[in-house]
VOMILO-446704 format. One record per residue: residue number from 1; residue in one letter; z, y negated, x of N, C-alpha, C in turn. Coordinates in steps of 0.05 Angstrom, whole numbers. Example, Ala and Ser with C-alpha at 12.3 -4.5 7.8 and 13.67 -1.06 7.14 Angstrom:
2
[atom 1,'a',[156,114,264],[156,90,246],[156,66,264]]
[atom 2,'s',[142,45,257],[143,21,273],[157,-1,258]]
This chain:
237
[atom 1,'x',[0,24,17],[0,0,0],[0,-25,17]]
[atom 2,'x',[18,-25,38],[20,-48,56],[-6,-53,70]]
[atom 3,'x',[-18,-31,81],[-43,-34,96],[-66,-44,78]]
[atom 4,'x',[-66,-35,53],[-87,-44,35],[-84,-74,29]]
[atom 5,'x',[-60,-83,25],[-55,-111,20],[-64,-128,44]]
[atom 6,'x',[-57,-119,68],[-65,-134,92],[-96,-136,93]]
[atom 7,'x',[-110,-114,88],[-139,-114,89],[-151,-132,68]]
[atom 8,'x',[-140,-132,44],[-150,-150,23],[-147,-179,30]]
[atom 9,'x',[-123,-186,40],[-119,-214,47],[-136,-222,71]]
[atom 10,'x',[-139,-204,91],[-156,-210,114],[-184,-214,106]]
[atom 11,'x',[-195,-197,88],[-222,-200,78],[-226,-226,63]]
[atom 12,'x',[-206,-233,46],[-208,-258,31],[-208,-282,49]]
[atom 13,'x',[-190,-282,69],[-188,-304,88],[-214,-306,104]]
[atom 14,'x',[-225,-284,113],[-250,-284,129],[-273,-295,113]]
[atom 15,'x',[-276,-286,88],[-298,-294,72],[-296,-324,66]]
[atom 16,'x',[-272,-333,59],[-269,-362,52],[-273,-379,76]]
[atom 17,'x',[-261,-371,99],[-264,-386,124],[-293,-388,132]]
[atom 18,'x',[-308,-366,130],[-336,-366,137],[-352,-385,119]]
[atom 19,'x',[-345,-385,94],[-359,-403,75],[-353,-432,82]]
[atom 20,'x',[-328,-437,90],[-321,-465,97],[-335,-474,123]]
[atom 21,'x',[-336,-456,142],[-347,-464,168],[-376,-468,167]]
[atom 22,'x',[-391,-451,153],[-419,-452,155],[-433,-464,130]]
[atom 23,'x',[-418,-471,110],[-429,-484,87],[-435,-514,93]]
[atom 24,'x',[-456,-525,81],[-462,-553,84],[-443,-570,67]]
[atom 25,'x',[-429,-558,49],[-411,-572,31],[-387,-583,47]]
[atom 26,'x',[-383,-609,47],[-361,-621,63],[-341,-637,46]]
[atom 27,'x',[-342,-634,19],[-323,-648,2],[-295,-636,6]]
[atom 28,'x',[-275,-653,11],[-248,-643,16],[-232,-644,-10]]
[atom 29,'x',[-220,-621,-17],[-202,-620,-39],[-174,-630,-31]]
[atom 30,'x',[-161,-643,-49],[-133,-652,-44],[-130,-664,-17]]
[atom 31,'x',[-145,-684,-11],[-147,-695,16],[-120,-707,25]]
[atom 32,'x',[-103,-716,7],[-78,-729,14],[-54,-712,10]]
[atom 33,'x',[-58,-686,4],[-35,-669,-3],[-15,-665,20]]
[atom 34,'x',[-25,-666,45],[-8,-662,68],[6,-688,78]]
[atom 35,'x',[1,-710,65],[12,-736,75],[39,-742,64]]
[atom 36,'x',[48,-727,44],[75,-731,33],[96,-723,53]]
[atom 37,'x',[117,-739,56],[139,-733,74],[153,-707,66]]
[atom 38,'x',[158,-704,40],[171,-680,30],[152,-668,9]]
[atom 39,'x',[150,-642,9],[134,-628,-11],[148,-601,-17]]
[atom 40,'x',[140,-590,-41],[154,-566,-51],[133,-547,-61]]
[atom 41,'x',[142,-522,-64],[125,-501,-75],[141,-476,-81]]
[atom 42,'x',[127,-455,-85],[140,-429,-89],[122,-407,-77]]
[atom 43,'x',[134,-383,-74],[118,-361,-63],[125,-335,-77]]
[atom 44,'x',[105,-318,-78],[108,-290,-87],[97,-272,-65]]
[atom 45,'x',[108,-248,-63],[97,-231,-42],[109,-203,-42]]
[atom 46,'x',[102,-189,-21],[110,-161,-17],[124,-158,10]]
[atom 47,'x',[141,-138,12],[154,-133,37],[155,-103,43]]
[atom 48,'x',[158,-97,69],[163,-70,78],[184,-71,99]]
[atom 49,'x',[208,-62,93],[230,-63,111],[233,-36,125]]
[atom 50,'x',[241,-37,150],[245,-14,167],[271,-17,182]]
[atom 51,'x',[279,3,198],[302,1,216],[294,8,244]]
[atom 52,'x',[306,-5,263],[303,3,291],[331,14,301]]
[atom 53,'x',[331,39,310],[356,52,318],[358,53,348]]
[atom 54,'x',[383,50,358],[390,57,385],[412,78,384]]
[atom 55,'x',[411,97,403],[428,121,401],[445,124,426]]
[atom 56,'x',[468,137,423],[485,144,445],[474,168,461]]
[atom 57,'x',[464,188,446],[454,213,458],[425,217,450]]
[atom 58,'x',[411,232,467],[383,237,462],[379,259,442]]
[atom 59,'x',[379,252,416],[373,271,395],[348,262,381]]
[atom 60,'x',[338,279,362],[315,271,346],[320,245,331]]
[atom 61,'x',[300,228,330],[303,202,316],[308,206,287]]
[atom 62,'x',[324,189,276],[327,187,247],[302,175,236]]
[atom 63,'x',[289,188,217],[264,179,206],[270,159,183]]
[atom 64,'x',[254,138,181],[257,118,160],[233,120,142]]
[atom 65,'x',[238,126,117],[217,127,97],[217,100,82]]
[atom 66,'x',[197,84,86],[196,57,75],[182,57,48]]
[atom 67,'x',[185,35,34],[171,30,9],[164,1,7]]
[atom 68,'x',[146,-6,-12],[138,-33,-15],[157,-48,-34]]
[atom 69,'x',[168,-70,-24],[187,-85,-41],[174,-111,-50]]
[atom 70,'x',[190,-129,-61],[180,-153,-74],[196,-178,-64]]
[atom 71,'x',[181,-200,-59],[193,-225,-51],[186,-247,-72]]
[atom 72,'x',[205,-265,-76],[200,-289,-92],[219,-311,-83]]
[atom 73,'x',[209,-335,-83],[226,-357,-73],[213,-384,-75]]
[atom 74,'x',[228,-404,-64],[219,-432,-64],[214,-442,-36]]
[atom 75,'x',[199,-464,-34],[193,-476,-8],[199,-505,-9]]
[atom 76,'x',[213,-514,12],[216,-543,17],[204,-549,44]]
[atom 77,'x',[185,-568,45],[170,-574,69],[175,-603,78]]
[atom 78,'x',[183,-607,103],[186,-633,115],[164,-638,135]]
[atom 79,'x',[148,-658,130],[125,-664,148],[135,-680,171]]
[atom 80,'x',[129,-671,196],[136,-686,220],[111,-702,229]]
[atom 81,'x',[88,-689,230],[63,-702,235],[41,-684,224]]
[atom 82,'x',[16,-690,232],[-6,-675,221],[-6,-645,230]]
[atom 83,'x',[9,-639,250],[7,-612,261],[34,-597,261]]
[atom 84,'x',[56,-611,254],[82,-598,255],[97,-603,229]]
[atom 85,'x',[108,-582,218],[124,-583,194],[149,-566,198]]
[atom 86,'x',[171,-574,185],[195,-558,184],[199,-548,155]]
[atom 87,'x',[203,-522,152],[203,-510,125],[229,-495,120]]
[atom 88,'x',[239,-497,96],[261,-481,86],[251,-464,63]]
[atom 89,'x',[254,-438,65],[242,-420,45],[263,-400,34]]
[atom 90,'x',[282,-410,18],[301,-391,6],[288,-373,-14]]
[atom 91,'x',[295,-348,-13],[282,-329,-32],[299,-304,-36]]
[atom 92,'x',[289,-287,-53],[301,-261,-59],[282,-239,-51]]
[atom 93,'x',[292,-220,-36],[276,-197,-27],[290,-172,-35]]
[atom 94,'x',[275,-154,-48],[285,-129,-58],[270,-106,-45]]
[atom 95,'x',[285,-87,-34],[272,-65,-19],[289,-40,-21]]
[atom 96,'x',[277,-18,-12],[291,7,-11],[281,24,12]]
[atom 97,'x',[299,37,26],[291,54,49],[306,81,47]]
[atom 98,'x',[294,102,56],[307,128,58],[310,136,87]]
[atom 99,'x',[334,144,94],[340,154,121],[339,184,120]]
[atom 100,'x',[323,196,137],[320,225,137],[330,237,164]]
[atom 101,'x',[350,254,162],[363,265,186],[353,292,192]]
[atom 102,'x',[351,298,218],[344,325,226],[369,343,224]]
[atom 103,'x',[364,369,220],[386,388,217],[404,389,242]]
[atom 104,'x',[393,382,265],[408,383,290],[433,364,290]]
[atom 105,'x',[432,344,272],[455,325,270],[479,339,259]]
[atom 106,'x',[475,362,246],[497,376,232],[505,402,245]]
[atom 107,'x',[499,405,271],[506,429,285],[536,433,284]]
[atom 108,'x',[544,457,275],[572,464,274],[586,456,249]]
[atom 109,'x',[571,443,230],[583,435,205],[565,445,182]]
[atom 110,'x',[578,450,159],[562,457,136],[549,433,124]]
[atom 111,'x',[525,436,113],[511,414,100],[493,424,79]]
[atom 112,'x',[485,406,61],[466,412,40],[441,395,44]]
[atom 113,'x',[420,401,29],[395,385,31],[401,355,25]]
[atom 114,'x',[420,350,7],[426,322,0],[438,307,24]]
[atom 115,'x',[452,322,42],[464,309,65],[443,299,85]]
[atom 116,'x',[419,310,84],[398,302,103],[384,276,95]]
[atom 117,'x',[389,265,72],[376,241,62],[397,221,53]]
[atom 118,'x',[394,196,61],[410,174,51],[392,152,41]]
[atom 119,'x',[394,145,16],[379,123,5],[393,96,10]]
[atom 120,'x',[379,77,21],[390,51,27],[376,30,10]]
[atom 121,'x',[388,20,-10],[376,-1,-27],[388,-28,-18]]
[atom 122,'x',[371,-48,-16],[380,-75,-7],[367,-96,-24]]
[atom 123,'x',[384,-115,-32],[375,-140,-45],[385,-163,-29]]
[atom 124,'x',[366,-177,-15],[374,-198,3],[369,-226,-9]]
[atom 125,'x',[388,-244,-6],[383,-272,-9],[375,-281,19]]
[atom 126,'x',[350,-287,23],[339,-291,49],[332,-321,53]]
[atom 127,'x',[343,-334,74],[340,-363,77],[330,-368,106]]
[atom 128,'x',[304,-372,109],[292,-378,135],[289,-408,139]]
[atom 129,'x',[294,-417,164],[288,-444,173],[266,-441,194]]
[atom 130,'x',[242,-452,188],[218,-446,203],[205,-471,213]]
[atom 131,'x',[191,-469,236],[174,-490,246],[145,-480,243]]
[atom 132,'x',[129,-496,230],[101,-490,225],[83,-507,243]]
[atom 133,'x',[67,-494,259],[49,-508,277],[20,-503,268]]
[atom 134,'x',[6,-524,260],[-20,-522,248],[-42,-532,266]]
[atom 135,'x',[-66,-523,262],[-89,-535,275],[-99,-559,259]]
[atom 136,'x',[-119,-572,269],[-132,-593,253],[-145,-581,229]]
[atom 137,'x',[-144,-595,206],[-157,-585,182],[-187,-584,185]]
[atom 138,'x',[-198,-561,177],[-227,-556,179],[-238,-553,150]]
[atom 139,'x',[-252,-574,141],[-261,-574,113],[-237,-570,94]]
[atom 140,'x',[-236,-546,81],[-215,-541,62],[-196,-518,70]]
[atom 141,'x',[-193,-514,97],[-173,-495,105],[-161,-503,132]]
[atom 142,'x',[-137,-493,137],[-123,-500,162],[-106,-477,171]]
[atom 143,'x',[-113,-463,193],[-96,-441,203],[-70,-452,215]]
[atom 144,'x',[-50,-434,216],[-24,-442,228],[-10,-417,238]]
[atom 145,'x',[10,-422,256],[30,-402,263],[57,-413,255]]
[atom 146,'x',[76,-395,251],[102,-403,241],[123,-385,255]]
[atom 147,'x',[146,-397,260],[168,-382,272],[194,-396,268]]
[atom 148,'x',[216,-381,270],[242,-392,267],[264,-371,264]]
[atom 149,'x',[286,-379,252],[309,-361,248],[315,-360,219]]
[atom 150,'x',[329,-340,211],[337,-337,183],[364,-323,180]]
[atom 151,'x',[376,-327,158],[400,-312,152],[396,-298,125]]
[atom 152,'x',[410,-276,121],[406,-261,96],[433,-250,87]]
[atom 153,'x',[438,-253,61],[462,-241,48],[453,-217,32]]
[atom 154,'x',[463,-194,39],[455,-169,25],[473,-165,1]]
[atom 155,'x',[463,-171,-23],[478,-168,-47],[485,-139,-54]]
[atom 156,'x',[470,-121,-41],[475,-92,-46],[494,-80,-26]]
[atom 157,'x',[505,-97,-8],[523,-88,13],[548,-74,1]]
[atom 158,'x',[556,-52,14],[580,-38,6],[599,-36,30]]
[atom 159,'x',[600,-56,47],[615,-54,72],[645,-52,67]]
[atom 160,'x',[655,-61,45],[683,-60,39],[691,-36,23]]
[atom 161,'x',[672,-19,17],[677,6,2],[692,25,20]]
[atom 162,'x',[716,35,11],[731,54,28],[717,81,31]]
[atom 163,'x',[698,88,13],[683,113,16],[660,109,36]]
[atom 164,'x',[656,130,52],[633,129,71],[615,152,66]]
[atom 165,'x',[600,160,86],[580,181,82],[592,208,75]]
[atom 166,'x',[617,213,81],[630,238,73],[631,239,42]]
[atom 167,'x',[630,216,29],[629,215,0],[602,206,-11]]
[atom 168,'x',[581,207,7],[554,200,-1],[547,170,0]]
[atom 169,'x',[564,154,13],[560,125,14],[552,116,42]]
[atom 170,'x',[527,108,45],[518,96,71],[523,66,69]]
[atom 171,'x',[541,56,87],[550,28,84],[535,9,102]]
[atom 172,'x',[529,-14,91],[514,-35,104],[529,-61,104]]
[atom 173,'x',[526,-77,125],[539,-103,127],[527,-124,108]]
[atom 174,'x',[543,-144,101],[533,-164,82],[516,-185,95]]
[atom 175,'x',[523,-194,118],[510,-217,131],[493,-209,154]]
[atom 176,'x',[469,-220,156],[450,-213,177],[436,-238,187]]
[atom 177,'x',[428,-236,212],[413,-259,225],[388,-248,237]]
[atom 178,'x',[365,-262,232],[339,-253,241],[324,-275,257]]
[atom 179,'x',[304,-267,272],[284,-285,281],[258,-276,268]]
[atom 180,'x',[240,-296,264],[215,-290,249],[191,-303,264]]
[atom 181,'x',[168,-290,261],[144,-302,272],[120,-292,254]]
[atom 182,'x',[101,-309,250],[78,-301,233],[55,-321,235]]
[atom 183,'x',[36,-317,217],[12,-334,217],[2,-335,188]]
[atom 184,'x',[-16,-354,183],[-28,-356,157],[-50,-378,157]]
[atom 185,'x',[-61,-383,134],[-82,-403,130],[-77,-418,104]]
[atom 186,'x',[-76,-445,106],[-75,-462,82],[-103,-466,71]]
[atom 187,'x',[-106,-460,46],[-132,-464,32],[-128,-487,12]]
[atom 188,'x',[-144,-508,14],[-141,-531,-3],[-160,-527,-27]]
[atom 189,'x',[-149,-520,-49],[-164,-516,-74],[-164,-542,-90]]
[atom 190,'x',[-178,-542,-112],[-182,-567,-127],[-156,-578,-138]]
[atom 191,'x',[-138,-561,-148],[-114,-570,-160],[-89,-566,-143]]
[atom 192,'x',[-89,-548,-123],[-65,-542,-108],[-73,-530,-81]]
[atom 193,'x',[-53,-525,-64],[-57,-513,-38],[-47,-484,-40]]
[atom 194,'x',[-64,-465,-32],[-58,-437,-33],[-57,-426,-5]]
[atom 195,'x',[-35,-411,1],[-31,-402,29],[-23,-372,30]]
[atom 196,'x',[-41,-355,39],[-33,-328,45],[-22,-327,74]]
[atom 197,'x',[-1,-312,78],[11,-310,105],[23,-283,109]]
[atom 198,'x',[26,-276,135],[38,-251,143],[60,-258,163]]
[atom 199,'x',[83,-246,160],[106,-253,177],[123,-229,183]]
[atom 200,'x',[131,-226,208],[149,-205,217],[177,-216,220]]
[atom 201,'x',[197,-200,212],[225,-208,215],[239,-187,232]]
[atom 202,'x',[258,-195,249],[272,-178,267],[301,-186,269]]
[atom 203,'x',[319,-167,264],[348,-173,263],[359,-176,291]]
[atom 204,'x',[379,-194,294],[394,-196,318],[418,-177,318]]
[atom 205,'x',[429,-172,295],[455,-158,293],[452,-129,283]]
[atom 206,'x',[472,-113,289],[474,-86,279],[482,-88,249]]
[atom 207,'x',[468,-74,232],[472,-76,203],[489,-52,192]]
[atom 208,'x',[494,-32,209],[508,-9,199],[538,-11,201]]
[atom 209,'x',[552,-2,180],[581,1,181],[587,30,188]]
[atom 210,'x',[600,36,211],[604,64,219],[623,78,200]]
[atom 211,'x',[620,104,198],[639,121,183],[666,121,197]]
[atom 212,'x',[686,129,181],[714,131,192],[715,152,214]]
[atom 213,'x',[702,174,210],[701,195,230],[682,187,253]]
[atom 214,'x',[692,183,278],[674,175,300],[653,196,306]]
[atom 215,'x',[657,221,298],[638,242,302],[620,247,278]]
[atom 216,'x',[619,229,260],[603,232,236],[574,238,242]]
[atom 217,'x',[562,258,229],[534,265,235],[515,242,226]]
[atom 218,'x',[524,224,209],[506,203,199],[507,178,216]]
[atom 219,'x',[530,172,227],[533,147,243],[544,151,271]]
[atom 220,'x',[554,175,277],[567,178,303],[549,175,327]]
[atom 221,'x',[524,181,325],[505,178,348],[490,152,348]]
[atom 222,'x',[495,135,329],[479,110,326],[495,87,339]]
[atom 223,'x',[484,75,360],[498,53,373],[491,26,359]]
[atom 224,'x',[467,25,347],[460,1,331],[437,8,312]]
[atom 225,'x',[436,-5,290],[415,-2,270],[407,-30,260]]
[atom 226,'x',[384,-38,268],[375,-66,263],[351,-66,244]]
[atom 227,'x',[352,-83,224],[330,-86,206],[306,-99,219]]
[atom 228,'x',[282,-90,212],[258,-104,218],[240,-101,194]]
[atom 229,'x',[221,-120,191],[205,-118,166],[180,-135,168]]
[atom 230,'x',[163,-131,149],[137,-145,147],[136,-158,119]]
[atom 231,'x',[130,-185,119],[127,-199,94],[97,-207,91]]
[atom 232,'x',[87,-203,67],[61,-214,60],[65,-232,36]]
[atom 233,'x',[64,-258,40],[70,-278,19],[45,-294,11]]
[atom 234,'x',[45,-301,-14],[24,-319,-26],[39,-344,-36]]
[atom 235,'x',[33,-367,-23],[47,-391,-29],[29,-411,-45]]
[atom 236,'x',[42,-425,-63],[29,-445,-80],[44,-471,-78]]
[atom 237,'x',[29,-493,-70],[41,-519,-67],[24,-540,-81]]
């Protein structure tokens, strides 16, 4: 699903950019839209969250089964000049991941098939502060790169739950910090500005809450578990 979305957006961007570059039509839509000091908008999109694991011992990797989630949020844009903007993009991201363990993690202990899988559902209030660096506007489109830091509050966190994996509860921390980098293209349409973008997010902190048992088959060999993800957003301003 994620790869198909990327291909569709890439094809759309290429086709539109080619038309803009080689068409004789030079009329600019919304010529003054970028001149406002402050501007606002909203975005809709998709996400695919993953985990990066570091281990104490060399065992088989924990496999992460990802799914396509949903993003929605608002945009506040502060114009610095024609090429630099500062953006605040508070939003809601909903995702789900399955952790699949190899049987070797349970050597010497009894286990069931249910013990080999842990479902991790997350609902993040995600707040990035980003710097957007744009090229000069070309007819009715303008490519850019974007990067910055973000914080996220996991509303699905169960870090204070006294039950752990021994009771079927894989615990996650509430607060997370990320760095982000991505790219996109602003398309200036007749009534508004439309922006498809792709952005990667990478956690600074360990998001896992260890089990009480230091030898737990689910968390005992994990030194850190950090979220990483891919966002595909469609912005309207």
